[in-house]
N, C-alpha and C positions, 0 to 999 in steps of 0.2 A: 504492500500501500505505500503511494506517496503523499508525503506528510510536508503541510507549507506553513511553518512556524509563524506565528504571530510578530509583527515586526520588532517588537521590543524583546520577544524571545530570541529574532535572530542576532539582535546586537548583543545581547547579554551572553549566547553562546558562544558568538564571534571571538568575543573579547576572554570570554572564559578558554576558549582553543588557543588565543594566542597566549595566554598565559601559562598555560599548560605545556605546550608545544617545547619547550627546550629541554625541562627532566623526562619527558616520555621519550623522544628523540633520544637522549643519552641512554635511557635504560633499555631503548631497544638496541641500541649500537653494541650495548653489553651485554645483549642476549638475554635481559629480563622481559618481563611479561606477565600479564594477570589472568585470571580465570574467565576471561572473557567481558564483553561490554555490558556494564552496567545501563538499566532500562530506566532513562531518565521521564519520568511522568509530572508533567504540568498540572497545578491544582491553583484556580481561580476563585476569588470571591470579591465581594463587594463593602467588606466589613473591615475596620480599623482594627491594628492588630491587640487591641485593648479590650474590644467584645467578645462576649464568650463564644462565638460561632467561629471565631479566631481561635481563643486559646484552648478551648477545649473541644474544639471540631478540627480545624484544617491542622492545627499545630499536633493533635494527639496522632492524625491521621499518618502525620509525616514522621512522627518520632517511633511510632508503632511499626511501620513499615522500614525505617532505618534500623529499628533493634533485631528485625525478625532477618537481617541480613540476607536475602532473596537473590540478591543481585537486581534490587530496584531502589532506588530514590524518587522521594515527593520536593519538586520544588513548588513554592507556596506565589502566587502574586495576590497580594491582599488589597482592599481600599482602591478597587475599581482599575486597578494598575492595566489590566488587559482589555478593558470597555465595561462600558454599562452593561445591565442584564439581557438586553436585548443583543448586543453584539457578542457578547460572551457566548450567549446559547448557538447562536450562527457559526461562531468559533470552534464549538465542539462537534457540531455537527459538519465542519469541514475540516477538522481534524488539527485544526493551530492549537487548540486549548485542549487537553486531554482529560482533565475531573473539575466540575463547578460546583459550586455550594448555590443553588438558585432556588428562587421562591416560583410555588407553583405557577403563578400569572405568566412568570417570564417564559417558562415550560409553556406555558399554552400558544404561544407563538409557532412552535412547530407541532404542538399537537393539543388543541383546544380545550377537549375534554378534562385535562389535568388542571385546568385552570379551577373548574371547580374544589378545589381541594382548599382555595381562598375564599371560598362563598362566606357570607357574612354569617356567623352562629352553625356553621357547618359543624364546627366541633366544641363541644362543652370546655376542654382543657388538654392540657398537652398530654394527659395519660388518653385520653380520649384519642387523639390523633395518633398515639404509641398502638393502641387497640387496633386502630383501626388498619394500620398498616401491615399487620399480622392477618387480616382478615382475606375471605377468599375475594369478594367485591376489590379490594385491593390491588391482589394478585393478578386480577382480569385487567383492571386498568393499567398495572405497569407492564403489564404484556403487548397489552394494544399499543402502549405507549413505544416500546421498544419493536414493535413492528413497523411502527408507521413510520417513526422519526430515526430508527437506527441507534437509539441511545439508550443504555443501561443504566438501571438507577439502582445503586447501591444500596441506601440506607434515606432516611428523614427522620428529620426530627422537629418539635415546636422550638422555635427563639422566642417562647413568650407570647401572649396575648396582645392583640391590639388596642390601643386607648383613644381618646380624643383628648386633646388640648385645646386650649382658646383661652381668651381673657375675659370669660365669664364661664359660670358653672354650667358642663351638661348633664342632666339627670335625665330626661325623657326626650323622645323626638320631637315634641315642639320647639324643645330650644335649640334644636338648629335650623330652625326658619330663617331666613335671612341671613346667615351666616356665610360667608365665603370660605369653604372647608376645601382645603387642599387634599386630593386624593393621586395615587400615581395613574400613570396613564396607562391603563389596561383595561381589556374588555369587562372583566371581572371586577374590579374595584371600583368602577365606573358604576356597574350595576349596584354592587354592594351600596354606593352612596344612594343611589335611586331607594333601595329597600330601606335603609336605614332613615331615609327623610332628608338628605344632606344636599344642599348646592355644592356641588363639586367642580373644583378649579385645578386643572393638571400643571403640576410644577415638577423640575423635576428634583429628587431626593438631595442635590449639591447643592440646589439653588432655596433650598426649602428655609432657612433661617434668615436668608436677605429678603425672602419673599414675606415674611412673618413680622421680620423688623420694618419694611417699608410699606406692610398693610395692604399688598397686594393680595393674600390672603389674610383670613382673621382666624383660623384655624387648623387643625391637621390630623391624623391618626397616625398612630405608629405603634410598636413595641417599646417598652419602658427603656432598655437599653438602646434602642437607635435613638429615642430622645434624649438619652442624656449624651450619647457619641456626638452630635451635632449639638450641644448647647442649648435645645429649644426651650429650657427652664430661663434661660435670661431673657427671651422674646413673649413668652409665653406664663399668664400668672395661674393657670388651672389646668390639672389634668385630672380628668374624669373617669373613673374605673369600669369602661364600659364593656371592657373584653370582648369587644365584638367580632372578633376573626384569630385564631390561631395561627401564627406568622410561621407558615411553613416553609423547613427549606429541605430540598432534597439534592442529595449527592449524586451525582449525572457523572457518567464515562461515557466517551465517544468510541472510536474502532479501536484505540492502542488496546484495548480488552481482547480481540482476537491477538495481538501481539504477544500477550503474557503466556508463559507456560503455566501449567495447573496449579503450582506451589505459589506461584507470584500471585495468580486469580485469589486463591485462598488468605493468601496472606494480606492483600489489599481488602478482600471483603471483610476479614477480621478487624481488620484497623477502622474500617468504619464504623462494623457494628459496637466498636469500643466506646467510638465517638458521639454515636446515637443516645449509649447510656449517659454519657456524662454530660454533655451540652444542657437537657433541661435542669439537671442539679445546677449547674453553674449560673444558667439565667437566673435560678430561682434565688441562686443567695443575691446575684448583682440587684436584683428586684427588690428585693429585700432591704439592701445597703442603701440604694436609692430613694424608695419610698418613705424609710424614715429620717433620712437626712431631707427630704422636702417638707416632710410634715414638722420637723422640726427647725426649720430655716424661713426665709422670709422671700425667698422665688418663687415658687410655685406650690400652691397649695394643693391637696388631693381631697378629692371629691370621692368617697367611696360608699355614696349611698345612690348610687344610679339605678334608675327601675330599669334593669337588664332583662326583664320579663315583657315588658312594654317593648323593647328595641328588638328582641328575640323572636317575637308573635308577630311584628310586623314585617319582620325582614324574611321570616319561612314564610309567610304568608303572600309577599311579593317576588319571591325567586321560584316558588312553585308555581306561581301563574306566567313566569316569563322564561325558566328555562326549557330548553328545546327536549325531546325524548330522550336523546343520549344524554344531555347535562342532567336533567331530572334522575335518569337512573343512577349515575354516580353519587350526586345528592343525596336520594335514600338508601346508597349502601353507606354512606357514611353516617347518616342518622341512625341505621340498622344498627349499629355497631357501639351505639352512646348507650351508657348504664343508667 
């Protein structure tokens, strides 16, 4: 298979090659040599290195692969270094990027039914998401995704529930009326906005702080760890704990999977499984620390008496009425796994 690395990867690999050339040639001249070439796996994501998705996810995967010593290494490119979500998933399909940690809505660009994983109130919590991915409906969805897009899903985790922030409390759907709320530019997120009763404005995540500071938008929704990562507590007065969406992350791999031997495939699968176990706990610890800090400080007030059931019932009715047959089947499979 011919692979064409992302320009950033080409530049970095060229530098590494030049730096390593002299000692390698010297070793060759002396008759030395290794046991074979090591497979270099590129792993990309959009999170900062301080966030649990990196610390307890991507880094755990890379470390576990290194410890296994199976002739394989994982190089991480964080903070959207290899492009935004839409760019990276295209790069996985083309083979320019090997592994991506991606939200379900981003994956919907290559297989639309997967985006339903990001539907408002589809999942009750992180445990529900974990149960679903052990179910038969999830297996069928992931197999169909692989067949359609040529991308294998190695694992999935919740990186926290998404909540509203604004300069006023949001306790019920009526509180969203008249507010310009930022939502990501994806069909499922925009459908969620309608379902929740929000007036959606599309703003790139990288531009969100400035948009809130300048009043282009008045509020937004994100997991707690993302709110902290881009310092939204500096430009928002309230975080309302609506828990309206599980922030799903799927670990997906492209055609390089077929280049790995059985041992390497097992090592990589086990490494991802370890990260899947660790990320939710890391997220929860970070969330607790942040909420305690906000509750005791002056920057952002925590609203913990949101009428979640009012939002949930409104969203469920709207989504069931507006999903197509294939989307509705995925949604119902998720809801059936709730306890």
